[in-house]
Structure formats: structure tokens, C-alpha cells
N, CA and C atoms of all chains as a GROMACS GRO file, in nm:
protein
  633
    1MET      N    1  10.570   8.040  11.832
    1MET     CA    2  10.564   8.119  11.833
    1MET      C    3  10.490   8.235  11.822
    2THR      N    4  10.364   8.320  11.949
    2THR     CA    5  10.342   8.419  11.937
    2THR      C    6  10.350   8.522  11.963
    3THR      N    7  10.351   8.623  11.822
    3THR     CA    8  10.440   8.767  11.820
    3THR      C    9  10.278   8.819  11.824
    4GLN      N   10  10.306   8.962  11.898
    4GLN     CA   11  10.211   9.052  11.948
    4GLN      C   12  10.233   9.198  11.878
    5THR      N   13  10.164   9.285  11.779
    5THR     CA   14  10.194   9.428  11.716
    5THR      C   15  10.070   9.504  11.732
    6PRO      N   16  10.103   9.619  11.767
    6PRO     CA   17   9.999   9.685  11.810
    6PRO      C   18   9.958   9.781  11.730
    7PHE      N   19   9.807   9.811  11.732
    7PHE     CA   20   9.795   9.817  11.596
    7PHE      C   21   9.646   9.997  11.625
    8ASN      N   22   9.605  10.025  11.553
    8ASN     CA   23   9.504  10.094  11.585
    8ASN      C   24   9.408  10.050  11.596
    9PRO      N   25   9.283  10.073  11.610
    9PRO     CA   26   9.155   9.992  11.605
    9PRO      C   27   9.092  10.091  11.528
   10THR      N   28   9.004  10.224  11.558
   10THR     CA   29   8.979  10.334  11.513
   10THR      C   30   8.988  10.355  11.362
   11THR      N   31   9.082  10.328  11.322
   11THR     CA   32   9.125  10.378  11.201
   11THR      C   33   9.063  10.262  11.069
   12TYR      N   34   9.046  10.326  10.951
   12TYR     CA   35   8.959  10.268  10.864
   12TYR      C   36   8.990  10.159  10.779
   13ILE      N   37   9.180  10.122  10.780
   13ILE     CA   38   9.198  10.069  10.762
   13ILE      C   39   9.358  10.005  10.869
   14ILE      N   40   9.415   9.908  10.831
   14ILE     CA   41   9.484   9.855  10.989
   14ILE      C   42   9.613   9.858  10.906
   15PRO      N   43   9.697   9.960  10.944
   15PRO     CA   44   9.786   9.949  10.826
   15PRO      C   45   9.944   9.923  10.965
   16ILE      N   46  10.021   9.845  10.863
   16ILE     CA   47  10.134   9.789  10.931
   16ILE      C   48  10.228   9.792  10.822
   17ARG      N   49  10.370   9.824  10.883
   17ARG     CA   50  10.484   9.851  10.854
   17ARG      C   51  10.528   9.642  10.792
   18MET      N   52  10.561   9.650  10.658
   18MET     CA   53  10.611   9.541  10.591
   18MET      C   54  10.736   9.575  10.548
   19GLU      N   55  10.791   9.529  10.538
   19GLU     CA   56  10.951   9.526  10.510
   19GLU      C   57  10.966   9.371  10.462
   20VAL      N   58  11.042   9.389  10.254
   20VAL     CA   59  11.124   9.304  10.183
   20VAL      C   60  11.211   9.312  10.174
   21GLU      N   61  11.292   9.169  10.135
   21GLU     CA   62  11.403   9.168  10.102
   21GLU      C   63  11.455   9.181  10.004
   22SER      N   64  11.593   9.172   9.958
   22SER     CA   65  11.605   9.164   9.790
   22SER      C   66  11.640   9.074   9.695
   23VAL      N   67  11.726   9.050   9.618
   23VAL     CA   68  11.701   8.920   9.573
   23VAL      C   69  11.833   8.810   9.649
   24ASN      N   70  11.902   8.884   9.696
   24ASN     CA   71  12.015   8.881   9.735
   24ASN      C   72  11.996   8.800   9.901
   25GLY      N   73  11.895   8.883   9.930
   25GLY     CA   74  11.854   8.859  10.101
   25GLY      C   75  11.923   8.999  10.190
   26LEU      N   76  12.028   9.107  10.132
   26LEU     CA   77  12.060   9.177  10.151
   26LEU      C   78  12.009   9.334  10.148
   27LYS      N   79  11.916   9.376  10.120
   27LYS     CA   80  11.856   9.450  10.134
   27LYS      C   81  11.714   9.480  10.148
   28ILE      N   82  11.689   9.562  10.229
   28ILE     CA   83  11.565   9.592  10.288
   28ILE      C   84  11.493   9.665  10.273
   29ASP      N   85  11.356   9.710  10.203
   29ASP     CA   86  11.274   9.841  10.213
   29ASP      C   87  11.202   9.821  10.270
   30SER      N   88  11.159   9.924  10.346
   30SER     CA   89  10.985   9.907  10.441
   30SER      C   90  10.915   9.987  10.418
   31LEU      N   91  10.782   9.944  10.371
   31LEU     CA   92  10.668   9.958  10.342
   31LEU      C   93  10.598  10.020  10.454
   32LEU      N   94  10.450  10.082  10.377
   32LEU     CA   95  10.344  10.118  10.472
   32LEU      C   96  10.239   9.996  10.412
   33ALA      N   97  10.157   9.904  10.493
   33ALA     CA   98  10.128   9.806  10.364
   33ALA      C   99   9.988   9.840  10.453
   34ALA      N  100   9.858   9.763  10.416
   34ALA     CA  101   9.676   9.800  10.470
   34ALA      C  102   9.760   9.617  10.514
   35LEU      N  103   9.676   9.599  10.636
   35LEU     CA  104   9.651   9.374  10.644
   35LEU      C  105   9.501   9.394  10.591
   36ASP      N  106   9.478   9.312  10.453
   36ASP     CA  107   9.334   9.291  10.399
   36ASP      C  108   9.382   9.139  10.415
   37THR      N  109   9.267   9.106  10.501
   37THR     CA  110   9.243   8.943  10.499
   37THR      C  111   9.117   8.933  10.396
   38GLY      N  112   9.109   9.023  10.310
   38GLY     CA  113   8.992   9.009  10.139
   38GLY      C  114   9.125   9.031  10.032
   39ALA      N  115   9.251   9.021  10.064
   39ALA     CA  116   9.305   9.047   9.909
   39ALA      C  117   9.374   8.937   9.871
   40SER      N  118   9.404   8.871   9.790
   40SER     CA  119   9.466   8.720   9.779
   40SER      C  120   9.592   8.721   9.800
   41TYR      N  121   9.681   8.872   9.720
   41TYR     CA  122   9.753   8.864   9.711
   41TYR      C  123   9.832   8.994   9.782
   42THR      N  124   9.963   8.987   9.848
   42THR     CA  125  10.068   9.051   9.863
   42THR      C  126  10.090   9.162   9.773
   43PHE      N  127  10.075   9.314   9.780
   43PHE     CA  128  10.124   9.405   9.678
   43PHE      C  129  10.197   9.462   9.752
   44ILE      N  130  10.323   9.514   9.687
   44ILE     CA  131  10.481   9.561   9.675
   44ILE      C  132  10.422   9.686   9.498
   45PRO      N  133  10.478   9.768   9.509
   45PRO     CA  134  10.514   9.893   9.442
   45PRO      C  135  10.611   9.839   9.325
   46TRP      N  136  10.546   9.905   9.217
   46TRP     CA  137  10.673   9.868   9.114
   46TRP      C  138  10.806   9.884   9.126
   47ASP      N  139  10.855  10.044   9.214
   47ASP     CA  140  10.970  10.086   9.236
   47ASP      C  141  11.038  10.023   9.290
   48VAL      N  142  10.989   9.983   9.452
   48VAL     CA  143  11.017   9.903   9.542
   48VAL      C  144  11.080   9.765   9.534
   49ALA      N  145  11.027   9.703   9.380
   49ALA     CA  146  11.035   9.582   9.264
   49ALA      C  147  11.223   9.578   9.260
   50PHE      N  148  11.194   9.715   9.152
   50PHE     CA  149  11.258   9.720   9.103
   50PHE      C  150  11.412   9.785   9.199
   51ARG      N  151  11.393   9.854   9.315
   51ARG     CA  152  11.511   9.853   9.376
   51ARG      C  153  11.547   9.798   9.408
   52LEU      N  154  11.516   9.583   9.444
   52LEU     CA  155  11.559   9.561   9.521
   52LEU      C  156  11.580   9.440   9.456
   53GLY      N  157  11.589   9.432   9.340
   53GLY     CA  158  11.693   9.358   9.225
   53GLY      C  159  11.561   9.250   9.111
   54TYR      N  160  11.452   9.322   9.138
   54TYR     CA  161  11.306   9.238   9.060
   54TYR      C  162  11.299   9.277   8.909
   55ASP      N  163  11.244   9.237   8.899
   55ASP     CA  164  11.214   9.274   8.746
   55ASP      C  165  11.037   9.243   8.660
   56PRO      N  166  10.989   9.307   8.722
   56PRO     CA  167  10.845   9.250   8.700
   56PRO      C  168  10.811   9.294   8.569
   57ALA      N  169  10.881   9.323   8.510
   57ALA     CA  170  10.841   9.387   8.381
   57ALA      C  171  10.870   9.190   8.303
   58ARG      N  172  10.946   9.148   8.328
   58ARG     CA  173  11.053   9.044   8.311
   58ARG      C  174  10.901   8.925   8.344
   59SER      N  175  10.820   8.912   8.484
   59SER     CA  176  10.814   8.837   8.489
   59SER      C  177  10.708   8.764   8.398
   60SER      N  178  10.708   8.600   8.387
   60SER     CA  179  10.583   8.569   8.276
   60SER      C  180  10.496   8.564   8.336
   61ARG      N  181  10.502   8.530   8.428
   61ARG     CA  182  10.293   8.559   8.561
   61ARG      C  183  10.215   8.689   8.559
   62ARG      N  184  10.145   8.663   8.519
   62ARG     CA  185  10.072   8.748   8.529
   62ARG      C  186   9.938   8.752   8.626
   63GLN      N  187   9.861   8.843   8.678
   63GLN     CA  188   9.774   8.769   8.756
   63GLN      C  189   9.637   8.910   8.750
   64ARG      N  190   9.570   8.800   8.682
   64ARG     CA  191   9.405   8.924   8.719
   64ARG      C  192   9.388   8.936   8.850
   65ILE      N  193   9.371   9.078   8.858
   65ILE     CA  194   9.301   9.112   8.979
   65ILE      C  195   9.181   9.270   8.924
   66ALA      N  196   9.112   9.233   9.048
   66ALA     CA  197   8.976   9.306   9.050
   66ALA      C  198   8.995   9.433   9.117
   67THR      N  199   9.038   9.521   9.109
   67THR     CA  200   9.064   9.594   9.241
   67THR      C  201   8.944   9.750   9.247
   68GLY      N  202   8.966   9.866   9.326
   68GLY     CA  203   8.836   9.972   9.239
   68GLY      C  204   8.845  10.027   9.136
   69GLY      N  205   8.936  10.050   9.128
   69GLY     CA  206   8.948  10.074   8.914
   69GLY      C  207   8.926   9.981   8.846
   70GLY      N  208   8.892   9.855   8.899
   70GLY     CA  209   8.803   9.800   8.775
   70GLY      C  210   8.969   9.682   8.753
   71ILE      N  211   8.957   9.583   8.662
   71ILE     CA  212   9.020   9.492   8.600
   71ILE      C  213   9.167   9.525   8.582
   72VAL      N  214   9.269   9.458   8.647
   72VAL     CA  215   9.437   9.482   8.610
   72VAL      C  216   9.513   9.343   8.627
   73TYR      N  217   9.594   9.342   8.459
   73TYR     CA  218   9.635   9.248   8.439
   73TYR      C  219   9.808   9.332   8.575
   74ALA      N  220   9.894   9.217   8.683
   74ALA     CA  221   9.964   9.290   8.745
   74ALA      C  222  10.105   9.167   8.728
   75PRO      N  223  10.202   9.136   8.763
   75PRO     CA  224  10.270   9.105   8.706
   75PRO      C  225  10.309   8.991   8.891
   76VAL      N  226  10.402   8.899   8.911
   76VAL     CA  227  10.385   8.885   9.005
   76VAL      C  228  10.494   8.775   9.010
   77ILE      N  229  10.585   8.818   9.137
   77ILE     CA  230  10.733   8.773   9.099
   77ILE      C  231  10.751   8.739   9.236
   78THR      N  232  10.836   8.656   9.303
   78THR     CA  233  10.908   8.586   9.387
   78THR      C  234  11.005   8.656   9.492
   79VAL      N  235  10.995   8.738   9.593
   79VAL     CA  236  11.084   8.808   9.674
   79VAL      C  237  11.119   8.659   9.777
   80HIS      N  238  11.225   8.764   9.798
   80HIS     CA  239  11.372   8.684   9.877
   80HIS      C  240  11.239   8.621  10.041
   81ALA      N  241  11.245   8.716  10.080
   81ALA     CA  242  11.133   8.744  10.220
   81ALA      C  243  11.045   8.797  10.197
   82VAL      N  244  10.948   8.828  10.299
   82VAL     CA  245  10.855   8.969  10.364
   82VAL      C  246  10.851   8.932  10.532
   83ARG      N  247  10.827   9.057  10.534
   83ARG     CA  248  10.904   9.029  10.717
   83ARG      C  249  10.682   9.167  10.754
   84ALA      N  250  10.651   9.064  10.807
   84ALA     CA  251  10.552   9.168  10.908
   84ALA      C  252  10.497   9.106  11.041
   85LEU      N  253  10.457   9.154  11.101
   85LEU     CA  254  10.369   9.150  11.239
   85LEU      C  255  10.476   9.049  11.384
   86GLY      N  256  10.607   9.058  11.312
   86GLY     CA  257  10.724   9.006  11.382
   86GLY      C  258  10.745   8.857  11.317
   87MET      N  259  10.703   8.843  11.182
   87MET     CA  260  10.737   8.750  11.108
   87MET      C  261  10.792   8.747  11.031
   88ARG      N  262  10.881   8.621  10.984
   88ARG     CA  263  10.945   8.638  10.845
   88ARG      C  264  10.857   8.518  10.714
   89GLU      N  265  10.831   8.506  10.612
   89GLU     CA  266  10.852   8.417  10.552
   89GLU      C  267  10.926   8.407  10.375
   90GLU      N  268  10.972   8.342  10.342
   90GLU     CA  269  11.048   8.278  10.266
   90GLU      C  270  10.991   8.281  10.126
   91ASN      N  271  11.053   8.374  10.010
   91ASN     CA  272  11.021   8.269   9.859
   91ASN      C  273  10.795   8.276   9.854
   92ILE      N  274  10.780   8.414   9.893
   92ILE     CA  275  10.638   8.420   9.856
   92ILE      C  276  10.636   8.514   9.767
   93ASP      N  277  10.534   8.486   9.693
   93ASP     CA  278  10.465   8.602   9.594
   93ASP      C  279  10.455   8.694   9.650
   94VAL      N  280  10.438   8.798   9.540
   94VAL     CA  281  10.352   8.967   9.568
   94VAL      C  282  10.343   8.938   9.393
   95LEU      N  283  10.229   9.051   9.456
   95LEU     CA  284  10.229   9.092   9.285
   95LEU      C  285  10.297   9.266   9.306
   96CYS      N  286  10.307   9.344   9.158
   96CYS     CA  287  10.398   9.422   9.181
   96CYS      C  288  10.280   9.501   9.103
   97HIS      N  289  10.228   9.651   9.201
   97HIS     CA  290  10.117   9.687   9.186
   97HIS      C  291  10.112   9.860   9.257
   98ASP      N  292  10.095   9.929   9.176
   98ASP     CA  293  10.090  10.075   9.243
   98ASP      C  294   9.946  10.131   9.256
   99LEU      N  295   9.941  10.150   9.411
   99LEU     CA  296   9.806  10.196   9.473
   99LEU      C  297   9.769  10.369   9.467
  100PRO      N  298   9.670  10.384   9.424
  100PRO     CA  299   9.673  10.594   9.414
  100PRO      C  300   9.738  10.659   9.492
  101GLU      N  301   9.822  10.718   9.455
  101GLU     CA  302   9.908  10.790   9.546
  101GLU      C  303   9.799  10.831   9.637
  102GLU      N  304   9.696  10.899   9.676
  102GLU     CA  305   9.571  10.946   9.760
  102GLU      C  306   9.601  10.868   9.851
  103SER      N  307   9.597  10.744   9.856
  103SER     CA  308   9.602  10.597   9.925
  103SER      C  309   9.690  10.637  10.085
  104ASN      N  310   9.765  10.689  10.056
  104ASN     CA  311   9.879  10.724  10.175
  104ASN      C  312   9.943  10.548  10.126
  105LEU      N  313   9.911  10.452  10.128
  105LEU     CA  314   9.931  10.353  10.146
  105LEU      C  315  10.103  10.243  10.020
  106ASP      N  316  10.162  10.192  10.055
  106ASP     CA  317  10.227  10.181   9.945
  106ASP      C  318  10.198  10.017   9.877
  107GLY      N  319  10.149   9.944   9.958
  107GLY     CA  320  10.108   9.801   9.915
  107GLY      C  321  10.059   9.724  10.059
  108VAL      N  322   9.985   9.627  10.052
  108VAL     CA  323   9.916   9.602  10.060
  108VAL      C  324   9.981   9.411  10.141
  109LEU      N  325   9.902   9.376  10.218
  109LEU     CA  326   9.964   9.222  10.348
  109LEU      C  327   9.852   9.177  10.300
  110GLY      N  328   9.872   9.064  10.197
  110GLY     CA  329   9.758   8.934  10.157
  110GLY      C  330   9.726   8.839  10.250
  111LEU      N  331   9.650   8.754  10.205
  111LEU     CA  332   9.582   8.605  10.205
  111LEU      C  333   9.731   8.511  10.203
  112ASN      N  334   9.796   8.534  10.098
  112ASN     CA  335   9.899   8.486  10.098
  112ASN      C  336  10.018   8.458  10.164
  113PHE      N  337  10.022   8.544  10.276
  113PHE     CA  338  10.147   8.596  10.319
  113PHE      C  339  10.052   8.545  10.525
  114LEU      N  340   9.978   8.605  10.553
  114LEU     CA  341   9.866   8.587  10.672
  114LEU      C  342   9.819   8.478  10.689
  115ARG      N  343   9.826   8.360  10.524
  115ARG     CA  344   9.755   8.211  10.555
  115ARG      C  345   9.846   8.107  10.631
  116LYS      N  346   9.963   8.150  10.666
  116LYS     CA  347  10.076   8.073  10.706
  116LYS      C  348  10.081   8.098  10.843
  117PHE      N  349   9.950   8.196  10.896
  117PHE     CA  350   9.965   8.233  11.026
  117PHE      C  351   9.820   8.196  11.081
  118ASP      N  352   9.791   8.194  11.257
  118ASP     CA  353   9.699   8.202  11.327
  118ASP      C  354   9.689   8.380  11.320
  119ILE      N  355   9.588   8.446  11.237
  119ILE     CA  356   9.556   8.568  11.304
  119ILE      C  357   9.461   8.604  11.389
  120ASN      N  358   9.486   8.653  11.505
  120ASN     CA  359   9.401   8.751  11.604
  120ASN      C  360   9.365   8.841  11.601
  121LEU      N  361   9.268   8.935  11.514
  121LEU     CA  362   9.224   9.076  11.556
  121LEU      C  363   9.199   9.115  11.730
  122ARG      N  364   9.254   9.181  11.748
  122ARG     CA  365   9.217   9.164  11.882
  122ARG      C  366   9.194   9.342  11.874
  123PHE      N  367   9.053   9.394  11.858
  123PHE     CA  368   8.968   9.508  11.801
  123PHE      C  369   8.987   9.610  11.973
  124SER      N  370   8.973   9.488  12.076
  124SER     CA  371   8.967   9.565  12.226
  124SER      C  372   9.056   9.629  12.290
  125LYS      N  373   9.181   9.553  12.269
  125LYS     CA  374   9.313   9.579  12.306
  125LYS      C  375   9.420   9.666  12.161
  126GLY      N  376   9.333   9.654  12.049
  126GLY     CA  377   9.430   9.717  11.912
  126GLY      C  378   9.604   9.611  11.889
  127ILE      N  379   9.565   9.504  11.965
  127ILE     CA  380   9.644   9.426  11.926
  127ILE      C  381   9.612   9.277  11.815
  128ILE      N  382   9.740   9.286  11.718
  128ILE     CA  383   9.710   9.186  11.640
  128ILE      C  384   9.817   9.082  11.698
  129GLU      N  385   9.804   8.936  11.706
  129GLU     CA  386   9.827   8.828  11.771
  129GLU      C  387   9.838   8.699  11.616
  130ALA      N  388   9.994   8.673  11.638
  130ALA     CA  389  10.022   8.554  11.471
  130ALA      C  390  10.101   8.520  11.528
  131THR      N  391  10.027   8.366  11.516
  131THR     CA  392  10.093   8.203  11.561
  131THR      C  393  10.197   8.168  11.434
  132ARG      N  394  10.296   8.114  11.419
  132ARG     CA  395  10.304   8.042  11.316
  132ARG      C  396  10.181   7.952  11.261
  133LEU      N  397  10.220   7.866  11.186
  133LEU     CA  398  10.084   7.733  11.170
  133LEU      C  399  10.232   7.636  11.159
  134ALA      N  400  10.202   7.530  11.263
  134ALA     CA  401  10.248   7.401  11.221
  134ALA      C  402  10.329   7.397  11.093
  135MET      N  403  12.208  11.719  10.082
  135MET     CA  404  12.122  11.731  10.231
  135MET      C  405  12.256  11.629  10.310
  136LYS      N  406  12.230  11.752  10.447
  136LYS     CA  407  12.376  11.637  10.523
  136LYS      C  408  12.276  11.518  10.620
  137ALA      N  409  12.356  11.428  10.613
  137ALA     CA  410  12.327  11.297  10.629
  137ALA      C  411  12.317  11.282  10.826
  138GLU      N  412  12.186  11.288  10.863
  138GLU     CA  413  12.238  11.325  11.048
  138GLU      C  414  12.043  11.208  11.073
  139LEU      N  415  12.086  11.150  11.147
  139LEU     CA  416  12.065  11.082  11.207
  139LEU      C  417  11.864  11.151  11.339
  140LYS      N  418  11.778  11.106  11.238
  140LYS     CA  419  11.691  11.213  11.364
  140LYS      C  420  11.578  11.084  11.429
  141THR      N  421  11.527  11.118  11.509
  141THR     CA  422  11.396  11.043  11.541
  141THR      C  423  11.202  11.092  11.463
  142ILE      N  424  11.130  10.988  11.472
  142ILE     CA  425  11.011  11.023  11.355
  142ILE      C  426  10.961  11.130  11.385
  143GLU      N  427  11.001  11.136  11.546
  143GLU     CA  428  10.919  11.258  11.632
  143GLU      C  429  10.936  11.395  11.506
  144GLN      N  430  11.093  11.439  11.562
  144GLN     CA  431  11.128  11.501  11.475
  144GLN      C  432  11.155  11.554  11.357
  145LEU      N  433  11.127  11.439  11.247
  145LEU     CA  434  11.107  11.454  11.114
  145LEU      C  435  10.909  11.456  11.106
  146GLU      N  436  10.901  11.438  11.186
  146GLU     CA  437  10.713  11.447  11.174
  146GLU      C  438  10.706  11.608  11.145
  147GLN      N  439  10.760  11.701  11.266
  147GLN     CA  440  10.755  11.768  11.330
  147GLN      C  441  10.837  11.895  11.160
  148GLU      N  442  10.963  11.845  11.126
  148GLU     CA  443  10.944  11.931  11.064
  148GLU      C  444  10.918  11.911  10.925
  149TYR      N  445  10.836  11.811  10.858
  149TYR     CA  446  10.802  11.744  10.747
  149TYR      C  447  10.679  11.742  10.750
  150PRO      N  448  10.614  11.803  10.777
  150PRO     CA  449  10.453  11.760  10.810
  150PRO      C  450  10.339  11.676  10.675
  151ASN      N  451  10.271  11.638  10.702
  151ASN     CA  452  10.226  11.587  10.576
  151ASN      C  453  10.288  11.572  10.466
  152GLU      N  454  10.438  11.494  10.458
  152GLU     CA  455  10.461  11.452  10.359
  152GLU      C  456  10.561  11.379  10.375
  153CYS      N  457  10.629  11.257  10.226
  153CYS     CA  458  10.660  11.091  10.194
  153CYS      C  459  10.801  11.160  10.233
  154LEU      N  460  10.843  11.051  10.316
  154LEU     CA  461  11.033  11.127  10.324
  154LEU      C  462  11.092  10.971  10.312
  155LEU      N  463  11.208  10.973  10.225
  155LEU     CA  464  11.243  10.821  10.201
  155LEU      C  465  11.386  10.858  10.316
  156LEU      N  466  11.395  10.739  10.450
  156LEU     CA  467  11.466  10.756  10.534
  156LEU      C  468  11.562  10.628  10.457
  157VAL      N  469  11.666  10.648  10.511
  157VAL     CA  470  11.780  10.521  10.477
  157VAL      C  471  11.824  10.492  10.641
  158ASP      N  472  11.880  10.371  10.631
  158ASP     CA  473  11.930  10.373  10.759
  158ASP      C  474  11.833  10.346  10.877
  159TYR      N  475  11.729  10.279  10.836
  159TYR     CA  476  11.617  10.364  10.960
  159TYR      C  477  11.643  10.232  11.102
  160GLN      N  478  11.545  10.304  11.145
  160GLN     CA  479  11.593  10.218  11.301
  160GLN      C  480  11.393  10.190  11.295
  161PHE      N  481  11.454  10.044  11.380
  161PHE     CA  482  11.276   9.964  11.322
  161PHE      C  483  11.286   9.895  11.528
  162ASP      N  484  11.129   9.959  11.548
  162ASP     CA  485  11.152   9.922  11.722
  162ASP      C  486  11.022   9.731  11.623
  163PRO      N  487  11.100   9.682  11.664
  163PRO     CA  488  11.062   9.505  11.636
  163PRO      C  489  10.877   9.494  11.746
  164ILE      N  490  10.898   9.573  11.875
  164ILE     CA  491  10.789   9.499  11.969
  164ILE      C  492  10.678   9.544  11.930
  165ASN      N  493  10.676   9.649  11.918
  165ASN     CA  494  10.592   9.779  11.839
  165ASN      C  495  10.578   9.780  11.704
  166SER      N  496  10.649   9.708  11.597
  166SER     CA  497  10.681   9.742  11.484
  166SER      C  498  10.628   9.861  11.435
  167GLN      N  499  10.703  10.020  11.467
  167GLN     CA  500  10.720  10.116  11.438
  167GLN      C  501  10.841  10.132  11.378
  168ILE      N  502  10.884  10.261  11.268
  168ILE     CA  503  10.997  10.343  11.255
  168ILE      C  504  11.032  10.386  11.344
  169ILE      N  505  11.169  10.402  11.433
  169ILE     CA  506  11.171  10.535  11.524
  169ILE      C  507  11.257  10.638  11.508
  170GLY      N  508  11.318  10.652  11.369
  170GLY     CA  509  11.427  10.729  11.346
  170GLY      C  510  11.551  10.666  11.225
  171GLY      N  511  11.540  10.761  11.163
  171GLY     CA  512  11.634  10.673  10.998
  171GLY      C  513  11.712  10.864  10.982
  172ILE      N  514  11.776  10.800  10.882
  172ILE     CA  515  11.846  10.925  10.815
  172ILE      C  516  11.753  10.982  10.694
  173LEU      N  517  11.713  11.109  10.673
  173LEU     CA  518  11.632  11.152  10.558
  173LEU      C  519  11.730  11.184  10.385
  174VAL      N  520  11.697  11.132  10.347
  174VAL     CA  521  11.759  11.176  10.258
  174VAL      C  522  11.686  11.231  10.070
  175GLU      N  523  11.520  11.224  10.067
  175GLU     CA  524  11.473  11.258   9.997
  175GLU      C  525  11.342  11.323  10.104
  176HIS      N  526  11.227  11.399  10.019
  176HIS     CA  527  11.089  11.492  10.097
  176HIS      C  528  10.980  11.500   9.973
  177SER      N  529  10.885  11.434  10.017
  177SER     CA  530  10.814  11.503   9.932
  177SER      C  531  10.652  11.556   9.937
  178LYS      N  532  10.555  11.588   9.890
  178LYS     CA  533  10.420  11.600   9.905
  178LYS      C  534  10.383  11.481   9.792
  179SER      N  535  10.487  11.464   9.748
  179SER     CA  536  10.384  11.335   9.628
  179SER      C  537  10.510  11.215   9.681
  180ARG      N  538  10.422  11.086   9.678
  180ARG     CA  539  10.445  11.004   9.690
  180ARG      C  540  10.549  10.912   9.598
  181ASN      N  541  10.473  10.950   9.465
  181ASN     CA  542  10.502  10.894   9.360
  181ASN      C  543  10.631  10.980   9.316
  182GLU      N  544  10.677  11.057   9.332
  182GLU     CA  545  10.826  11.155   9.322
  182GLU      C  546  10.938  11.049   9.411
  183ILE      N  547  10.872  10.987   9.496
  183ILE     CA  548  10.957  10.963   9.622
  183ILE      C  549  10.984  10.801   9.529
  184TYR      N  550  10.906  10.756   9.488
  184TYR     CA  551  10.897  10.589   9.458
  184TYR      C  552  11.025  10.631   9.300
  185LYS      N  553  10.972  10.756   9.214
  185LYS     CA  554  11.091  10.724   9.137
  185LYS      C  555  11.265  10.770   9.193
  186LYS      N  556  11.252  10.798   9.310
  186LYS     CA  557  11.399  10.851   9.383
  186LYS      C  558  11.449  10.708   9.404
  187LEU      N  559  11.410  10.603   9.420
  187LEU     CA  560  11.490  10.526   9.485
  187LEU      C  561  11.579  10.429   9.506
  188ALA      N  562  11.587  10.452   9.311
  188ALA     CA  563  11.637  10.324   9.220
  188ALA      C  564  11.812  10.443   9.259
  189LEU      N  565  11.783  10.555   9.329
  189LEU     CA  566  11.911  10.596   9.321
  189LEU      C  567  12.037  10.621   9.434
  190TYR      N  568  11.909  10.524   9.552
  190TYR     CA  569  11.966  10.471   9.648
  190TYR      C  570  11.956  10.324   9.659
  191ASP      N  571  12.168  10.236   9.684
  191ASP     CA  572  12.197  10.158   9.707
  191ASP      C  573  12.262  10.120   9.844
  192ASN      N  574  12.178  10.209   9.926
  192ASN     CA  575  12.182  10.108  10.081
  192ASN      C  576  12.105  10.010  10.110
  193ASP      N  577  12.106   9.926  10.190
  193ASP     CA  578  12.095   9.812  10.313
  193ASP      C  579  11.954   9.780  10.346
  194ARG      N  580  11.934   9.946  10.407
  194ARG     CA  581  11.790  10.004  10.451
  194ARG      C  582  11.734  10.097  10.395
  195LEU      N  583  11.637  10.104  10.402
  195LEU     CA  584  11.547  10.202  10.289
  195LEU      C  585  11.397  10.214  10.332
  196CYS      N  586  11.380  10.306  10.348
  196CYS     CA  587  11.250  10.334  10.433
  196CYS      C  588  11.180  10.401  10.380
  197ILE      N  589  11.007  10.415  10.342
  197ILE     CA  590  10.945  10.518  10.294
  197ILE      C  591  10.834  10.525  10.429
  198TYR      N  592  10.846  10.644  10.381
  198TYR     CA  593  10.712  10.686  10.601
  198TYR      C  594  10.630  10.847  10.498
  199TYR      N  595  10.539  10.782  10.544
  199TYR     CA  596  10.436  10.946  10.548
  199TYR      C  597  10.396  11.017  10.696
  200THR      N  598  10.423  11.104  10.703
  200THR     CA  599  10.429  11.260  10.839
  200THR      C  600  10.314  11.246  10.850
  201GLY      N  601  10.176  11.212  10.762
  201GLY     CA  602  10.038  11.251  10.767
  201GLY      C  603   9.950  11.167  10.826
  202LYS      N  604   9.807  11.220  10.856
  202LYS     CA  605   9.756  11.087  10.859
  202LYS      C  606   9.665  11.115  10.818
  203PRO      N  607   9.612  10.931  10.742
  203PRO     CA  608   9.534  10.887  10.624
  203PRO      C  609   9.384  11.007  10.613
  204TYR      N  610   9.403  11.056  10.472
  204TYR     CA  611   9.230  11.124  10.447
  204TYR      C  612   9.108  11.066  10.494
  205GLU      N  613   9.060  11.183  10.625
  205GLU     CA  614   8.960  11.094  10.661
  205GLU      C  615   8.865  11.122  10.628
  206ASP      N  616   8.836  11.150  10.470
  206ASP     CA  617   8.727  11.150  10.411
  206ASP      C  618   8.720  11.011  10.261
  207ILE      N  619   8.847  10.939  10.292
  207ILE     CA  620   8.854  10.873  10.228
  207ILE      C  621   8.857  10.722  10.281
  208ARG      N  622   8.799  10.649  10.197
  208ARG     CA  623   8.728  10.456  10.260
  208ARG      C  624   8.830  10.399  10.130
  209TYR      N  625   8.834  10.247  10.240
  209TYR     CA  626   8.928  10.193  10.107
  209TYR      C  627   8.898  10.078  10.073
  210LEU      N  628   8.869  10.057   9.951
  210LEU     CA  629   8.823   9.954   9.924
  210LEU      C  630   8.937   9.867   9.815
  211LEU      N  631   8.955   9.808   9.855
  211LEU     CA  632   9.127   9.729   9.864
  211LEU      C  633   9.114   9.565   9.741
   0.00000   0.00000   0.00000
């Protein structure tokens, strides 16, 4: 199955809608995330993780990450599922990290989600094609 | 605040350059866009909206910014 998601090819980032499911899969929060093939992990804000029933503060897993602001340690949690680009991926690790308020972004859709698919960024048409890998 | 379903166009007009918290939002899966929802919070500050998240037990919740990305900011994520 291949999905096609429109995007604006002229902006400085590729903003996309990302939905994150709660611990029991019954609640969903919709966020604005940057599609970032240079980011190893998917990020969500701490407060979103709390609202969805996760407790990043109690996670025993920490990931050292390099950001524009320097090196930080962010907790890693496994969420029930992440939905983006017309796809849904279960049991995916995400980092809990708050981006600067001025970014107007809630999170990042990173490689640990994107690598499940063949991603084709068609800048000439403003379409992202995603095909699930076998 | 009165619970009323509004379209994104209405919300962008009424609350320009603000961060909105919508419940029971409507999503267009074809275009991957939010098309409406019930406004429960709004603020110029995204962090203020984050602080309100825990107050809502709704099944579907959306954080939506009505402005455009800052023209003078480049992103290094």
C-alpha cells in the first residue's frame, strides 16, 4: 500500500500531522511535527506523553541527543502507536523532548518511524509517498 | 467556553497567531489536515497550552497553531 500526503515544498521545514496513541490505545493526540530524515528518533513533548498515560520521568532508558542547543539526555518511552503519512506503526520508541516554543512545532517524525517505509519526497508535486516495507 | 464545533478556517480567523487546543477534532486523512474541532483553550503561548493538556480526558485532542512559521527562523533539529 502506498499513501500520498500533500506538503508545501517551499517552506523551510516539512510540517506534517502526527498522531500518538495512549497507553491503552483509546486516546489520540494530534501534533505538528517536522519530518526529519536527519533525526534518529521521533520526539514528542513531555506533557503529551503524560496526558496519554506514559511516565517519561520513570523511564529507565535515556538517550543522549545532540540538538541545536547542545547535548541533552531525553527519556525514551515505547508508545502504543504513532500515525503519520497515512500509516500507523505500533510499539514505537519515542523521545520525550520539548522543542523551543518559538519553533511552533510540537515534535519530530524521525528515522525510527520513517525507516519502516520507502519514502519519496516529490518536491515537484508537493507530495510525500510512503510505501510500507515488506 | 461554549462547546461548539468550528472549522479550521473559522478558528484561524477568530484566533490568529495563537496555539489552540481542540477536542473531538476532525481529521482529513487524504490531505492529512485538521479540518475542525471544538475549541477548549487558546493562548499565544504553546507552553501554556501544554500545561492545560492534563485537564482534558477526551479521547481525541489536537494542538493546532493558527499562524505561519516564522520567516526569520531556520531549523536545525
